[in-house]
C-alpha positions as CSV (number, residue, x, y, z in Angstrom):
1,M,98.0,131.6,76.2
2,S,98.0,134.0,79.1
3,A,100.7,134.0,81.8
4,A,98.1,132.8,84.3
5,N,97.7,129.5,82.5
6,I,101.4,128.7,82.3
7,E,102.8,126.2,84.8
8,S,106.4,126.1,86.0
9,A,107.9,122.6,86.0
10,P,109.8,121.3,89.1
11,V,113.2,119.6,89.0
12,L,113.7,115.9,89.8
13,I,116.3,115.5,92.6
14,A,116.9,112.4,94.7
15,G,113.8,110.8,93.2
16,Q,111.5,113.7,94.3
17,W,110.1,116.6,92.3
18,Q,111.2,119.8,94.0
19,P,110.8,123.4,93.1
20,S,113.8,124.9,91.4
21,S,115.8,127.5,93.2
22,A,116.3,129.3,89.8
23,D,114.6,132.5,89.0
24,K,114.7,131.9,85.2
25,T,112.6,129.6,83.1
26,F,112.3,128.8,79.4
27,Q,109.5,127.6,77.2
28,A,109.9,124.7,74.8
29,A,108.1,124.0,71.5
30,N,106.4,120.8,70.5
31,P,108.0,120.2,67.1
32,A,105.3,117.8,65.9
33,A,102.5,120.4,66.5
34,G,104.6,123.5,66.0
35,E,103.2,125.0,69.2
36,M,104.7,126.2,72.4
37,L,104.2,123.9,75.4
38,P,102.1,125.3,78.2
39,T,104.9,124.6,80.8
40,H,108.0,126.7,81.6
41,F,111.1,124.6,82.4
42,P,113.6,125.9,85.0
43,V,117.0,127.0,83.9
44,S,118.8,125.2,86.8
45,N,121.3,127.2,88.7
46,W,124.4,126.0,90.8
47,D,122.2,125.4,93.8
48,D,120.0,122.9,91.9
49,C,123.1,121.3,90.4
50,D,124.8,121.0,93.8
51,R,121.6,119.4,95.3
52,A,121.4,116.9,92.4
53,L,125.1,116.0,92.5
54,T,125.0,115.5,96.3
55,A,122.0,113.2,96.0
56,A,123.7,111.3,93.1
57,C,126.9,110.8,95.2
58,Q,125.0,109.6,98.2
59,A,123.1,107.1,96.0
60,A,126.3,105.9,94.3
61,E,127.9,105.3,97.7
62,Q,124.8,103.3,98.8
63,L,125.0,101.2,95.6
64,R,128.7,100.7,96.1
65,Q,128.1,99.1,99.5
66,L,125.6,96.5,98.1
67,P,126.9,93.0,98.1
């Protein structure tokens, strides 16, 4: 598979798919087929983690305030 056909997967933060701020990706294998998946997954960095944790804390606070 050529590099032009490889997609880069986004990260899910606050219920929305967003591009990762990471520069690095990894490719995973499908163990059933023994083939590499045509998608590169982001190696999330601290910025991605911070955005995800901030969104999770905000959601937890909203849930806490429910009757």
